[in-house]
ZATORVO-740415 format. One record per atom (N, C-alpha, C, O): residue number from 0; residue in three letters; atom name; x, y, z. Coordinates in pm, 1 decimal, decimal comma. Layout:
<sites>
site num: NUM residu: ALA atome: CA px: X py: Y pz: Z
...
</sites>
This chain:
<sites>
site num: 0 residu: UNK atome: N px: 83,3 py: -118,3 pz: 0,0
site num: 0 residu: UNK atome: CA px: 0,0 py: 0,0 pz: 0,0
site num: 0 residu: UNK atome: C px: 87,6 py: 124,2 pz: 0,0
site num: 0 residu: UNK atome: O px: 184,7 py: 132,2 pz: 75,2
site num: 1 residu: UNK atome: N px: 53,4 py: 221,4 pz: -84,4
site num: 1 residu: UNK atome: CA px: 128,3 py: 346,0 pz: -94,6
site num: 1 residu: UNK atome: C px: 82,3 py: 442,0 pz: 14,5
site num: 1 residu: UNK atome: O px: -34,2 py: 481,6 pz: 17,8
site num: 2 residu: UNK atome: N px: 174,6 py: 479,8 pz: 104,3
site num: 2 residu: UNK atome: CA px: 138,8 py: 568,4 pz: 214,8
site num: 2 residu: UNK atome: C px: 185,4 py: 710,8 pz: 192,9
site num: 2 residu: UNK atome: O px: 168,3 py: 794,8 pz: 281,2
site num: 3 residu: UNK atome: N px: 244,4 py: 740,7 pz: 76,9
site num: 3 residu: UNK atome: CA px: 291,9 py: 875,9 pz: 47,7
site num: 3 residu: UNK atome: C px: 173,5 py: 961,7 pz: 3,2
site num: 3 residu: UNK atome: O px: 127,2 py: 950,0 pz: -110,3
site num: 4 residu: UNK atome: N px: 125,2 py: 1046,6 pz: 91,4
site num: 4 residu: UNK atome: CA px: 8,7 py: 1128,7 pz: 60,9
site num: 4 residu: UNK atome: C px: 43,5 py: 1250,2 pz: -24,3
site num: 4 residu: UNK atome: O px: -46,8 py: 1321,6 pz: -67,9
site num: 5 residu: UNK atome: N px: 171,0 py: 1275,5 pz: -49,1
site num: 5 residu: UNK atome: CA px: 210,6 py: 1390,4 pz: -130,3
site num: 5 residu: UNK atome: C px: 238,2 py: 1351,5 pz: -274,4
site num: 5 residu: UNK atome: O px: 271,6 py: 1438,1 pz: -355,3
site num: 6 residu: UNK atome: N px: 225,5 py: 1225,5 pz: -308,8
site num: 6 residu: UNK atome: CA px: 252,7 py: 1180,8 pz: -445,3
site num: 6 residu: UNK atome: C px: 159,8 py: 1253,0 pz: -542,1
site num: 6 residu: UNK atome: O px: 38,1 py: 1252,7 pz: -523,8
site num: 7 residu: UNK atome: N px: 216,3 py: 1314,2 pz: -644,0
site num: 7 residu: UNK atome: CA px: 138,7 py: 1381,3 pz: -746,1
site num: 7 residu: UNK atome: C px: 92,8 py: 1522,1 pz: -710,4
site num: 7 residu: UNK atome: O px: 27,4 py: 1586,8 pz: -792,2
site num: 8 residu: UNK atome: N px: 124,7 py: 1571,6 pz: -591,8
site num: 8 residu: UNK atome: CA px: 84,5 py: 1706,2 pz: -552,8
site num: 8 residu: UNK atome: C px: 197,0 py: 1804,5 pz: -580,0
site num: 8 residu: UNK atome: O px: 314,2 py: 1774,8 pz: -556,7
site num: 9 residu: UNK atome: N px: 160,1 py: 1921,3 pz: -629,3
site num: 9 residu: UNK atome: CA px: 258,4 py: 2026,8 pz: -652,8
site num: 9 residu: UNK atome: C px: 284,0 py: 2099,8 pz: -522,0
site num: 9 residu: UNK atome: O px: 189,6 py: 2135,6 pz: -451,5
site num: 10 residu: UNK atome: N px: 410,7 py: 2122,2 pz: -488,8
site num: 10 residu: UNK atome: CA px: 442,2 py: 2192,8 pz: -365,7
site num: 10 residu: UNK atome: C px: 432,1 py: 2343,2 pz: -388,9
site num: 10 residu: UNK atome: O px: 454,7 py: 2391,8 pz: -499,7
site num: 11 residu: UNK atome: N px: 398,1 py: 2415,0 pz: -284,1
site num: 11 residu: UNK atome: CA px: 387,2 py: 2560,7 pz: -290,9
site num: 11 residu: UNK atome: C px: 514,6 py: 2621,8 pz: -235,2
site num: 11 residu: UNK atome: O px: 550,8 py: 2594,6 pz: -120,7
site num: 12 residu: UNK atome: N px: 584,6 py: 2705,2 pz: -315,2
site num: 12 residu: UNK atome: CA px: 705,3 py: 2771,3 pz: -264,5
site num: 12 residu: UNK atome: C px: 671,3 py: 2859,1 pz: -144,6
site num: 12 residu: UNK atome: O px: 559,7 py: 2909,8 pz: -134,1
site num: 13 residu: UNK atome: N px: 766,9 py: 2876,8 pz: -55,0
site num: 13 residu: UNK atome: CA px: 744,1 py: 2952,8 pz: 67,9
site num: 13 residu: UNK atome: C px: 701,9 py: 3096,2 pz: 38,2
site num: 13 residu: UNK atome: O px: 617,5 py: 3150,1 pz: 109,9
site num: 14 residu: UNK atome: N px: 757,8 py: 3160,4 pz: -65,3
site num: 14 residu: UNK atome: CA px: 720,0 py: 3298,1 pz: -97,3
site num: 14 residu: UNK atome: C px: 572,9 py: 3305,6 pz: -138,1
site num: 14 residu: UNK atome: O px: 503,8 py: 3402,4 pz: -106,2
site num: 15 residu: UNK atome: N px: 525,2 py: 3201,4 pz: -209,6
site num: 15 residu: UNK atome: CA px: 386,3 py: 3201,0 pz: -253,2
site num: 15 residu: UNK atome: C px: 292,5 py: 3174,1 pz: -135,6
site num: 15 residu: UNK atome: O px: 183,9 py: 3231,4 pz: -127,9
site num: 16 residu: UNK atome: N px: 334,3 py: 3087,8 pz: -45,5
site num: 16 residu: UNK atome: CA px: 254,8 py: 3062,0 pz: 75,2
site num: 16 residu: UNK atome: C px: 241,4 py: 3189,8 pz: 157,4
site num: 16 residu: UNK atome: O px: 134,6 py: 3217,0 pz: 212,3
site num: 17 residu: UNK atome: N px: 349,0 py: 3268,7 pz: 166,4
site num: 17 residu: UNK atome: CA px: 344,6 py: 3395,7 pz: 239,9
site num: 17 residu: UNK atome: C px: 251,0 py: 3494,9 pz: 170,4
site num: 17 residu: UNK atome: O px: 175,0 py: 3565,5 pz: 236,7
site num: 18 residu: UNK atome: N px: 256,4 py: 3500,2 pz: 37,5
site num: 18 residu: UNK atome: CA px: 167,3 py: 3588,9 pz: -37,7
site num: 18 residu: UNK atome: C px: 22,2 py: 3549,5 pz: -15,2
site num: 18 residu: UNK atome: O px: -62,7 py: 3635,8 pz: 7,6
site num: 19 residu: UNK atome: N px: -7,0 py: 3420,7 pz: -21,3
site num: 19 residu: UNK atome: CA px: -144,1 py: 3372,8 pz: -2,9
site num: 19 residu: UNK atome: C px: -194,6 py: 3398,8 pz: 138,7
site num: 19 residu: UNK atome: O px: -314,2 py: 3420,0 pz: 158,8
site num: 20 residu: UNK atome: N px: -105,1 py: 3397,3 pz: 236,3
site num: 20 residu: UNK atome: CA px: -143,6 py: 3421,0 pz: 375,9
site num: 20 residu: UNK atome: C px: -155,8 py: 3569,9 pz: 408,5
site num: 20 residu: UNK atome: O px: -205,1 py: 3605,5 pz: 515,5
site num: 21 residu: UNK atome: N px: -112,0 py: 3656,7 pz: 318,4
site num: 21 residu: UNK atome: CA px: -106,1 py: 3800,8 pz: 345,6
site num: 21 residu: UNK atome: C px: -241,0 py: 3871,5 pz: 337,4
site num: 21 residu: UNK atome: O px: -248,9 py: 3990,9 pz: 366,4
site num: 22 residu: UNK atome: N px: -344,9 py: 3802,7 pz: 299,6
site num: 22 residu: UNK atome: CA px: -479,0 py: 3860,3 pz: 286,4
site num: 22 residu: UNK atome: C px: -479,8 py: 3981,3 pz: 193,4
site num: 22 residu: UNK atome: O px: -509,0 py: 4093,5 pz: 234,8
site num: 23 residu: UNK atome: N px: -447,1 py: 3955,8 pz: 67,6
site num: 23 residu: UNK atome: CA px: -458,8 py: 4060,7 pz: -33,5
site num: 23 residu: UNK atome: C px: -606,7 py: 4080,2 pz: -65,4
site num: 23 residu: UNK atome: O px: -684,0 py: 3984,4 pz: -68,8
site num: 24 residu: UNK atome: N px: -644,8 py: 4205,7 pz: -88,6
site num: 24 residu: UNK atome: CA px: -783,3 py: 4239,0 pz: -118,8
site num: 24 residu: UNK atome: C px: -794,6 py: 4306,0 pz: -254,7
site num: 24 residu: UNK atome: O px: -710,9 py: 4388,0 pz: -292,4
site num: 25 residu: UNK atome: N px: -899,6 py: 4269,8 pz: -327,9
site num: 25 residu: UNK atome: CA px: -933,9 py: 4335,7 pz: -452,8
site num: 25 residu: UNK atome: C px: -1040,8 py: 4438,9 pz: -418,5
site num: 25 residu: UNK atome: O px: -1154,9 py: 4402,7 pz: -389,7
site num: 26 residu: UNK atome: N px: -1004,7 py: 4566,8 pz: -421,4
site num: 26 residu: UNK atome: CA px: -1095,1 py: 4675,3 pz: -382,9
site num: 26 residu: UNK atome: C px: -1165,2 py: 4729,6 pz: -507,1
site num: 26 residu: UNK atome: O px: -1101,4 py: 4784,6 pz: -596,9
site num: 27 residu: UNK atome: N px: -1297,6 py: 4713,2 pz: -510,6
site num: 27 residu: UNK atome: CA px: -1378,0 py: 4763,8 pz: -620,8
site num: 27 residu: UNK atome: C px: -1490,9 py: 4847,4 pz: -561,8
site num: 27 residu: UNK atome: O px: -1572,4 py: 4797,0 pz: -484,5
site num: 28 residu: UNK atome: N px: -1495,5 py: 4972,5 pz: -597,6
site num: 28 residu: UNK atome: CA px: -1599,9 py: 5063,6 pz: -548,8
site num: 28 residu: UNK atome: C px: -1605,5 py: 5069,3 pz: -396,7
site num: 28 residu: UNK atome: O px: -1713,7 py: 5076,0 pz: -338,2
site num: 29 residu: UNK atome: N px: -1488,9 py: 5066,7 pz: -332,7
site num: 29 residu: UNK atome: CA px: -1482,2 py: 5076,1 pz: -187,3
site num: 29 residu: UNK atome: C px: -1513,7 py: 4947,9 pz: -113,6
site num: 29 residu: UNK atome: O px: -1515,2 py: 4946,2 pz: 9,5
site num: 30 residu: UNK atome: N px: -1539,0 py: 4839,8 pz: -187,1
site num: 30 residu: UNK atome: CA px: -1567,0 py: 4710,1 pz: -125,6
site num: 30 residu: UNK atome: C px: -1453,7 py: 4614,4 pz: -157,5
site num: 30 residu: UNK atome: O px: -1419,1 py: 4594,6 pz: -273,9
site num: 31 residu: UNK atome: N px: -1395,6 py: 4554,7 pz: -52,9
site num: 31 residu: UNK atome: CA px: -1284,1 py: 4462,8 pz: -71,1
site num: 31 residu: UNK atome: C px: -1328,4 py: 4318,2 pz: -69,2
site num: 31 residu: UNK atome: O px: -1413,8 py: 4278,9 pz: 10,2
site num: 32 residu: UNK atome: N px: -1269,9 py: 4240,2 pz: -157,1
site num: 32 residu: UNK atome: CA px: -1293,6 py: 4095,6 pz: -160,5
site num: 32 residu: UNK atome: C px: -1157,5 py: 4027,0 pz: -160,0
site num: 32 residu: UNK atome: O px: -1063,0 py: 4075,5 pz: -222,2
site num: 33 residu: UNK atome: N px: -1147,5 py: 3915,7 pz: -90,8
site num: 33 residu: UNK atome: CA px: -1020,5 py: 3843,4 pz: -82,4
site num: 33 residu: UNK atome: C px: -974,4 py: 3798,0 pz: -220,9
site num: 33 residu: UNK atome: O px: -1053,1 py: 3746,5 pz: -300,4
site num: 34 residu: UNK atome: N px: -846,3 py: 3817,9 pz: -247,7
site num: 34 residu: UNK atome: CA px: -786,0 py: 3770,5 pz: -372,2
site num: 34 residu: UNK atome: C px: -759,3 py: 3621,4 pz: -357,9
site num: 34 residu: UNK atome: O px: -699,2 py: 3577,8 pz: -259,7
site num: 35 residu: UNK atome: N px: -803,5 py: 3544,1 pz: -454,7
site num: 35 residu: UNK atome: CA px: -778,1 py: 3400,0 pz: -456,5
site num: 35 residu: UNK atome: C px: -673,2 py: 3373,4 pz: -564,8
site num: 35 residu: UNK atome: O px: -701,0 py: 3376,7 pz: -684,6
site num: 36 residu: UNK atome: N px: -551,7 py: 3347,1 pz: -516,9
site num: 36 residu: UNK atome: CA px: -438,8 py: 3325,2 pz: -607,1
site num: 36 residu: UNK atome: C px: -444,0 py: 3184,9 pz: -666,4
site num: 36 residu: UNK atome: O px: -485,2 py: 3089,6 pz: -600,3
site num: 37 residu: UNK atome: N px: -401,3 py: 3173,9 pz: -792,4
site num: 37 residu: UNK atome: CA px: -385,8 py: 3044,9 pz: -859,3
site num: 37 residu: UNK atome: C px: -237,7 py: 3022,6 pz: -884,8
site num: 37 residu: UNK atome: O px: -169,5 py: 3110,2 pz: -938,0
site num: 38 residu: UNK atome: N px: -188,2 py: 2906,4 pz: -847,1
site num: 38 residu: UNK atome: CA px: -48,7 py: 2870,6 pz: -867,0
site num: 38 residu: UNK atome: C px: -35,7 py: 2806,0 pz: -1004,7
site num: 38 residu: UNK atome: O px: -79,8 py: 2693,1 pz: -1025,8
site num: 39 residu: UNK atome: N px: 26,0 py: 2879,6 pz: -1098,8
site num: 39 residu: UNK atome: CA px: 42,6 py: 2829,6 pz: -1234,9
site num: 39 residu: UNK atome: C px: 187,9 py: 2846,9 pz: -1276,7
site num: 39 residu: UNK atome: O px: 236,8 py: 2959,3 pz: -1287,9
site num: 40 residu: UNK atome: N px: 255,4 py: 2738,0 pz: -1299,2
site num: 40 residu: UNK atome: CA px: 393,9 py: 2739,2 pz: -1348,3
site num: 40 residu: UNK atome: C px: 486,1 py: 2827,1 pz: -1264,9
site num: 40 residu: UNK atome: O px: 567,8 py: 2901,2 pz: -1319,7
site num: 41 residu: UNK atome: N px: 473,5 py: 2819,3 pz: -1132,3
site num: 41 residu: UNK atome: CA px: 561,8 py: 2893,7 pz: -1043,4
site num: 41 residu: UNK atome: C px: 525,8 py: 3040,0 pz: -1026,0
site num: 41 residu: UNK atome: O px: 603,6 py: 3116,5 pz: -968,9
site num: 42 residu: UNK atome: N px: 408,8 py: 3080,1 pz: -1074,5
site num: 42 residu: UNK atome: CA px: 361,9 py: 3217,2 pz: -1056,0
site num: 42 residu: UNK atome: C px: 227,2 py: 3214,0 pz: -985,8
site num: 42 residu: UNK atome: O px: 149,2 py: 3120,1 pz: -1002,3
site num: 43 residu: UNK atome: N px: 200,8 py: 3318,0 pz: -907,0
site num: 43 residu: UNK atome: CA px: 70,4 py: 3335,5 pz: -846,5
site num: 43 residu: UNK atome: C px: -8,4 py: 3428,5 pz: -938,5
site num: 43 residu: UNK atome: O px: 35,3 py: 3540,0 pz: -966,8
site num: 44 residu: UNK atome: N px: -124,0 py: 3382,4 pz: -984,8
site num: 44 residu: UNK atome: CA px: -203,7 py: 3459,2 pz: -1079,8
site num: 44 residu: UNK atome: C px: -338,6 py: 3496,3 pz: -1020,4
site num: 44 residu: UNK atome: O px: -400,6 py: 3417,6 pz: -948,9
site num: 45 residu: UNK atome: N px: -383,2 py: 3618,1 pz: -1051,5
site num: 45 residu: UNK atome: CA px: -518,0 py: 3663,4 pz: -1016,5
site num: 45 residu: UNK atome: C px: -570,4 py: 3742,6 pz: -1134,7
site num: 45 residu: UNK atome: O px: -502,2 py: 3832,2 pz: -1184,6
site num: 46 residu: UNK atome: N px: -691,8 py: 3710,4 pz: -1180,2
site num: 46 residu: UNK atome: CA px: -754,9 py: 3781,3 pz: -1290,5
site num: 46 residu: UNK atome: C px: -877,4 py: 3856,5 pz: -1239,8
site num: 46 residu: UNK atome: O px: -960,2 py: 3801,1 pz: -1167,5
site num: 47 residu: UNK atome: N px: -887,7 py: 3982,0 pz: -1278,0
site num: 47 residu: UNK atome: CA px: -1005,7 py: 4061,7 pz: -1245,1
site num: 47 residu: UNK atome: C px: -1117,4 py: 4016,5 pz: -1339,1
site num: 47 residu: UNK atome: O px: -1120,1 py: 4053,6 pz: -1456,5
site num: 48 residu: UNK atome: N px: -1208,4 py: 3936,8 pz: -1286,5
site num: 48 residu: UNK atome: CA px: -1319,0 py: 3887,0 pz: -1368,0
site num: 48 residu: UNK atome: C px: -1443,5 py: 3973,1 pz: -1353,8
site num: 48 residu: UNK atome: O px: -1548,4 py: 3940,2 pz: -1409,1
site num: 49 residu: UNK atome: N px: -1432,7 py: 4083,1 pz: -1280,2
site num: 49 residu: UNK atome: CA px: -1544,9 py: 4174,6 pz: -1263,5
site num: 49 residu: UNK atome: C px: -1560,7 py: 4267,6 pz: -1382,5
site num: 49 residu: UNK atome: O px: -1480,0 py: 4266,5 pz: -1475,5
site num: 50 residu: UNK atome: N px: -1664,8 py: 4347,0 pz: -1377,9
site num: 50 residu: UNK atome: CA px: -1692,9 py: 4438,6 pz: -1488,5
site num: 50 residu: UNK atome: C px: -1623,5 py: 4574,0 pz: -1473,7
site num: 50 residu: UNK atome: O px: -1621,6 py: 4653,5 pz: -1567,7
site num: 51 residu: UNK atome: N px: -1566,4 py: 4600,3 pz: -1355,0
site num: 51 residu: UNK atome: CA px: -1500,8 py: 4728,7 pz: -1331,1
site num: 51 residu: UNK atome: C px: -1357,6 py: 4711,4 pz: -1284,0
site num: 51 residu: UNK atome: O px: -1312,0 py: 4599,2 pz: -1261,9
site num: 52 residu: UNK atome: N px: -1286,4 py: 4822,4 pz: -1268,8
site num: 52 residu: UNK atome: CA px: -1147,1 py: 4817,5 pz: -1223,2
site num: 52 residu: UNK atome: C px: -1136,7 py: 4776,2 pz: -1076,1
site num: 52 residu: UNK atome: O px: -1230,3 py: 4794,4 pz: -998,2
site num: 53 residu: UNK atome: N px: -1021,9 py: 4720,7 pz: -1040,6
site num: 53 residu: UNK atome: CA px: -992,1 py: 4680,8 pz: -902,5
site num: 53 residu: UNK atome: C px: -853,9 py: 4729,5 pz: -863,7
site num: 53 residu: UNK atome: O px: -764,2 py: 4739,1 pz: -947,5
site num: 54 residu: UNK atome: N px: -837,7 py: 4760,0 pz: -736,4
site num: 54 residu: UNK atome: CA px: -706,6 py: 4793,2 pz: -680,0
site num: 54 residu: UNK atome: C px: -668,6 py: 4678,5 pz: -588,3
site num: 54 residu: UNK atome: O px: -740,0 py: 4649,4 pz: -492,3
site num: 55 residu: UNK atome: N px: -557,2 py: 4613,4 pz: -616,8
site num: 55 residu: UNK atome: CA px: -511,5 py: 4500,0 pz: -537,3
site num: 55 residu: UNK atome: C px: -422,1 py: 4552,5 pz: -426,2
site num: 55 residu: UNK atome: O px: -314,4 py: 4606,5 pz: -451,2
site num: 56 residu: UNK atome: N px: -468,5 py: 4535,7 pz: -303,5
site num: 56 residu: UNK atome: CA px: -395,6 py: 4585,0 pz: -185,9
site num: 56 residu: UNK atome: C px: -346,7 py: 4467,7 pz: -102,2
site num: 56 residu: UNK atome: O px: -417,8 py: 4367,4 pz: -95,3
site num: 57 residu: UNK atome: N px: -234,4 py: 4473,1 pz: -40,3
site num: 57 residu: UNK atome: CA px: -147,8 py: 4589,7 pz: -21,9
site num: 57 residu: UNK atome: C px: -44,7 py: 4609,6 pz: -132,5
site num: 57 residu: UNK atome: O px: 50,1 py: 4686,1 pz: -114,3
site num: 58 residu: UNK atome: N px: -60,5 py: 4542,8 pz: -246,4
site num: 58 residu: UNK atome: CA px: 39,2 py: 4553,7 pz: -352,5
site num: 58 residu: UNK atome: C px: 29,4 py: 4683,9 pz: -430,2
site num: 58 residu: UNK atome: O px: 125,3 py: 4723,1 pz: -496,7
site num: 59 residu: UNK atome: N px: -85,9 py: 4752,3 pz: -422,9
site num: 59 residu: UNK atome: CA px: -101,3 py: 4879,9 pz: -491,7
site num: 59 residu: UNK atome: C px: -108,8 py: 4867,4 pz: -643,0
site num: 59 residu: UNK atome: O px: -68,0 py: 4958,9 pz: -714,6
site num: 60 residu: UNK atome: N px: -160,8 py: 4754,7 pz: -693,0
site num: 60 residu: UNK atome: CA px: -168,3 py: 4731,2 pz: -837,1
site num: 60 residu: UNK atome: C px: -312,2 py: 4750,8 pz: -884,6
site num: 60 residu: UNK atome: O px: -405,6 py: 4695,5 pz: -826,5
site num: 61 residu: UNK atome: N px: -329,3 py: 4829,8 pz: -990,2
site num: 61 residu: UNK atome: CA px: -458,9 py: 4858,1 pz: -1049,6
site num: 61 residu: UNK atome: C px: -481,5 py: 4762,2 pz: -1165,5
site num: 61 residu: UNK atome: O px: -397,5 py: 4752,0 pz: -1254,9
site num: 62 residu: UNK atome: N px: -595,5 py: 4691,1 pz: -1164,9
site num: 62 residu: UNK atome: CA px: -630,3 py: 4599,6 pz: -1273,8
site num: 62 residu: UNK atome: C px: -762,3 py: 4641,5 pz: -1336,8
site num: 62 residu: UNK atome: O px: -861,7 py: 4661,9 pz: -1267,0
site num: 63 residu: UNK atome: N px: -762,8 py: 4654,1 pz: -1467,9
site num: 63 residu: UNK atome: CA px: -888,6 py: 4675,4 pz: -1539,6
site num: 63 residu: UNK atome: C px: -957,3 py: 4540,4 pz: -1556,9
site num: 63 residu: UNK atome: O px: -894,8 py: 4435,7 pz: -1539,7
site num: 64 residu: UNK atome: N px: -1084,3 py: 4542,8 pz: -1590,5
site num: 64 residu: UNK atome: CA px: -1159,9 py: 4420,5 pz: -1612,6
site num: 64 residu: UNK atome: C px: -1088,1 py: 4332,0 pz: -1715,1
site num: 64 residu: UNK atome: O px: -1050,5 py: 4378,6 pz: -1822,6
site num: 65 residu: UNK atome: N px: -1069,8 py: 4205,2 pz: -1681,2
site num: 65 residu: UNK atome: CA px: -1004,3 py: 4110,3 pz: -1771,0
site num: 65 residu: UNK atome: C px: -853,5 py: 4101,6 pz: -1757,9
site num: 65 residu: UNK atome: O px: -793,1 py: 4008,3 pz: -1810,7
site num: 66 residu: UNK atome: N px: -790,5 py: 4196,9 pz: -1688,7
site num: 66 residu: UNK atome: CA px: -645,2 py: 4192,6 pz: -1672,5
site num: 66 residu: UNK atome: C px: -606,1 py: 4094,0 pz: -1564,0
site num: 66 residu: UNK atome: O px: -681,5 py: 4068,7 pz: -1470,0
site num: 67 residu: UNK atome: N px: -485,4 py: 4038,7 pz: -1579,4
site num: 67 residu: UNK atome: CA px: -432,3 py: 3940,7 pz: -1484,6
site num: 67 residu: UNK atome: C px: -305,8 py: 3995,0 pz: -1420,6
site num: 67 residu: UNK atome: O px: -220,6 py: 4053,2 pz: -1487,8
site num: 68 residu: UNK atome: N px: -294,5 py: 3975,4 pz: -1289,8
site num: 68 residu: UNK atome: CA px: -173,3 py: 4008,2 pz: -1215,4
site num: 68 residu: UNK atome: C px: -95,3 py: 3879,3 pz: -1194,5
site num: 68 residu: UNK atome: O px: -147,1 py: 3783,5 pz: -1137,2
site num: 69 residu: UNK atome: N px: 28,6 py: 3877,1 pz: -1240,7
site num: 69 residu: UNK atome: CA px: 118,5 py: 3763,7 pz: -1221,5
site num: 69 residu: UNK atome: C px: 226,2 py: 3805,4 pz: -1122,2
site num: 69 residu: UNK atome: O px: 295,4 py: 3905,1 pz: -1142,8
site num: 70 residu: UNK atome: N px: 240,1 py: 3728,8 pz: -1014,4
site num: 70 residu: UNK atome: CA px: 339,2 py: 3758,2 pz: -911,1
site num: 70 residu: UNK atome: C px: 437,9 py: 3642,4 pz: -907,5
site num: 70 residu: UNK atome: O px: 398,1 py: 3525,9 pz: -906,8
site num: 71 residu: UNK atome: N px: 567,1 py: 3675,3 pz: -905,2
site num: 71 residu: UNK atome: CA px: 670,8 py: 3572,0 pz: -897,4
site num: 71 residu: UNK atome: C px: 784,4 py: 3621,7 pz: -808,7
site num: 71 residu: UNK atome: O px: 787,8 py: 3737,8 pz: -768,0
site num: 72 residu: UNK atome: N px: 876,1 py: 3531,7 pz: -780,3
site num: 72 residu: UNK atome: CA px: 991,6 py: 3563,0 pz: -696,7
site num: 72 residu: UNK atome: C px: 1114,5 py: 3506,4 pz: -764,8
site num: 72 residu: UNK atome: O px: 1122,5 py: 3386,1 pz: -790,0
site num: 73 residu: UNK atome: N px: 1209,7 py: 3592,4 pz: -794,2
site num: 73 residu: UNK atome: CA px: 1335,5 py: 3549,1 pz: -854,1
site num: 73 residu: UNK atome: C px: 1435,3 py: 3528,4 pz: -741,7
site num: 73 residu: UNK atome: O px: 1459,8 py: 3620,2 pz: -663,4
site num: 74 residu: UNK atome: N px: 1494,2 py: 3407,5 pz: -732,0
site num: 74 residu: UNK atome: CA px: 1591,1 py: 3382,8 pz: -624,6
site num: 74 residu: UNK atome: C px: 1699,6 py: 3490,9 pz: -621,5
site num: 74 residu: UNK atome: O px: 1755,4 py: 3527,9 pz: -724,8
site num: 75 residu: UNK atome: N px: 1727,7 py: 3540,0 pz: -502,1
site num: 75 residu: UNK atome: CA px: 1826,9 py: 3645,2 pz: -482,8
site num: 75 residu: UNK atome: C px: 1766,1 py: 3785,0 pz: -479,4
site num: 75 residu: UNK atome: O px: 1829,8 py: 3878,7 pz: -431,3
site num: 76 residu: UNK atome: N px: 1643,2 py: 3800,3 pz: -530,0
site num: 76 residu: UNK atome: CA px: 1575,7 py: 3930,3 pz: -523,5
site num: 76 residu: UNK atome: C px: 1524,3 py: 3954,8 pz: -382,6
site num: 76 residu: UNK atome: O px: 1514,2 py: 3862,5 pz: -301,8
site num: 77 residu: UNK atome: N px: 1492,3 py: 4079,3 pz: -354,6
site num: 77 residu: UNK atome: CA px: 1442,3 py: 4114,8 pz: -221,2
site num: 77 residu: UNK atome: C px: 1294,9 py: 4151,9 pz: -221,9
site num: 77 residu: UNK atome: O px: 1240,9 py: 4193,4 pz: -119,3
site num: 78 residu: UNK atome: N px: 1228,7 py: 4137,5 pz: -337,3
site num: 78 residu: UNK atome: CA px: 1085,1 py: 4167,2 pz: -344,5
site num: 78 residu: UNK atome: C px: 1021,2 py: 4084,6 pz: -455,5
site num: 78 residu: UNK atome: O px: 1089,0 py: 4024,2 pz: -538,6
site num: 79 residu: UNK atome: N px: 888,9 py: 4084,3 pz: -453,4
site num: 79 residu: UNK atome: CA px: 814,4 py: 4015,3 pz: -557,8
site num: 79 residu: UNK atome: C px: 832,5 py: 4086,6 pz: -691,8
site num: 79 residu: UNK atome: O px: 858,3 py: 4206,9 pz: -696,6
site num: 80 residu: UNK atome: N px: 818,7 py: 4010,6 pz: -800,3
site num: 80 residu: UNK atome: CA px: 812,1 py: 4067,3 pz: -934,3
site num: 80 residu: UNK atome: C px: 664,1 py: 4067,3 pz: -972,0
site num: 80 residu: UNK atome: O px: 598,1 py: 3963,6 pz: -964,8
site num: 81 residu: UNK atome: N px: 611,8 py: 4183,7 pz: -1012,2
site num: 81 residu: UNK atome: CA px: 471,3 py: 4199,1 pz: -1046,5
site num: 81 residu: UNK atome: C px: 458,5 py: 4230,1 pz: -1195,4
site num: 81 residu: UNK atome: O px: 531,5 py: 4313,3 pz: -1249,5
site num: 82 residu: UNK atome: N px: 364,3 py: 4161,7 pz: -1260,8
site num: 82 residu: UNK atome: CA px: 342,7 py: 4184,0 pz: -1404,2
site num: 82 residu: UNK atome: C px: 191,6 py: 4184,7 pz: -1429,3
site num: 82 residu: UNK atome: O px: 120,3 py: 4093,7 pz: -1386,8
site num: 83 residu: UNK atome: N px: 143,9 py: 4288,3 pz: -1498,7
site num: 83 residu: UNK atome: CA px: 4,2 py: 4295,5 pz: -1537,9
site num: 83 residu: UNK atome: C px: -3,5 py: 4259,1 pz: -1685,3
site num: 83 residu: UNK atome: O px: 66,3 py: 4315,9 pz: -1769,3
site num: 84 residu: UNK atome: N px: -89,9 py: 4163,3 pz: -1714,0
site num: 84 residu: UNK atome: CA px: -104,0 py: 4120,4 pz: -1854,2
site num: 84 residu: UNK atome: C px: -249,4 py: 4094,9 pz: -1887,9
site num: 84 residu: UNK atome: O px: -281,1 py: 4058,1 pz: -2001,0
</sites>
């Protein structure tokens, strides 16, 4: 019997776990909703699926409807790399 419960599971890098635990909020019209990050190919992704703009806090990133925020960490850097696409 296979007792390895981690077989086939992707591990979450420590920087991404810290980002996910930081309680980032998508602020739209003065109302904040928790950002739900998706781990895709070593990046944390969030897409604004709403009809209006959002401000992602505490990162200070503005996303228009349909835009995606990609967050990554380059080893040796001292901060996250942020990309809006």
